[in-house]
NUMINU-802224 format. One record per residue (C-alpha): residue number from 1; residue in one letter; x, y, z. Coordinates in pm, whole numbers, plus 50000, padded with zeros to 5 digits. Layout:
N
+-------+--------+-------+-------+-------+
! margu ! padren !    xx !    yy !    zz !
+-------+--------+-------+-------+-------+
!   NUM !      A !     X !     Y !     Z !
...
+-------+--------+-------+-------+-------+
//
This chain:
55
+-------+--------+-------+-------+-------+
! margu ! padren !    xx !    yy !    zz !
+-------+--------+-------+-------+-------+
!     1 !      X ! 49999 ! 50001 ! 50001 !
!     2 !      X ! 50125 ! 50352 ! 49932 !
!     3 !      X ! 50000 ! 50688 ! 50032 !
!     4 !      X ! 49984 ! 50933 ! 49753 !
!     5 !      X ! 49867 ! 51308 ! 49771 !
!     6 !      X ! 49672 ! 51267 ! 49445 !
!     7 !      X ! 49491 ! 50928 ! 49437 !
!     8 !      X ! 49279 ! 50986 ! 49135 !
!     9 !      X ! 49592 ! 51063 ! 48926 !
!    10 !      X ! 49762 ! 50755 ! 49068 !
!    11 !      X ! 49493 ! 50522 ! 48987 !
!    12 !      X ! 49372 ! 50664 ! 48655 !
!    13 !      X ! 49465 ! 50438 ! 48351 !
!    14 !      X ! 49555 ! 50134 ! 48589 !
!    15 !      X ! 49461 ! 49808 ! 48441 !
!    16 !      X ! 49212 ! 49731 ! 48727 !
!    17 !      X ! 49081 ! 49946 ! 49006 !
!    18 !      X ! 48845 ! 49934 ! 49278 !
!    19 !      X ! 48672 ! 50278 ! 49328 !
!    20 !      X ! 48350 ! 50480 ! 49335 !
!    21 !      X ! 48505 ! 50781 ! 49197 !
!    22 !      X ! 48378 ! 50849 ! 48846 !
!    23 !      X ! 48712 ! 51000 ! 48727 !
!    24 !      X ! 48906 ! 50680 ! 48824 !
!    25 !      X ! 48647 ! 50463 ! 48673 !
!    26 !      X ! 48624 ! 50651 ! 48355 !
!    27 !      X ! 48998 ! 50625 ! 48315 !
!    28 !      X ! 49044 ! 50264 ! 48368 !
!    29 !      X ! 48953 ! 49960 ! 48126 !
!    30 !      X ! 48833 ! 49739 ! 48420 !
!    31 !      X ! 48697 ! 49852 ! 48752 !
!    32 !      X ! 48485 ! 49746 ! 49033 !
!    33 !      X ! 48262 ! 49986 ! 49216 !
!    34 !      X ! 48387 ! 49909 ! 49553 !
!    35 !      X ! 48122 ! 50119 ! 49751 !
!    36 !      X ! 47823 ! 49968 ! 49581 !
!    37 !      X ! 47974 ! 49623 ! 49635 !
!    38 !      X ! 48014 ! 49686 ! 50001 !
!    39 !      X ! 47664 ! 49828 ! 50022 !
!    40 !      X ! 47520 ! 49511 ! 49848 !
!    41 !      X ! 47697 ! 49267 ! 50054 !
!    42 !      X ! 47731 ! 49424 ! 50406 !
!    43 !      X ! 47410 ! 49639 ! 50430 !
!    44 !      X ! 47141 ! 49405 ! 50294 !
!    45 !      X ! 46868 ! 49656 ! 50401 !
!    46 !      X ! 47023 ! 49939 ! 50257 !
!    47 !      X ! 46777 ! 50139 ! 50030 !
!    48 !      X ! 46969 ! 50163 ! 49691 !
!    49 !      X ! 46835 ! 50375 ! 49414 !
!    50 !      X ! 46948 ! 50308 ! 49063 !
!    51 !      X ! 46984 ! 50611 ! 48855 !
!    52 !      X ! 47084 ! 50415 ! 48553 !
!    53 !      X ! 46980 ! 50124 ! 48361 !
!    54 !      X ! 47047 ! 49769 ! 48491 !
!    55 !      X ! 47419 ! 49688 ! 48543 !
+-------+--------+-------+-------+-------+
//
């Protein structure tokens, strides 16, 4: 693990990232929405509103 002052810049363009940040996700070919995954797995009663089409 490495702490950097600008995580977006460090992650953008990497082969695979886990993030909920649109700038990072848009700049990477493969990604996982980490916040969504955590909510769906660890907070089963959470109200999740999908603003886009089905994933």
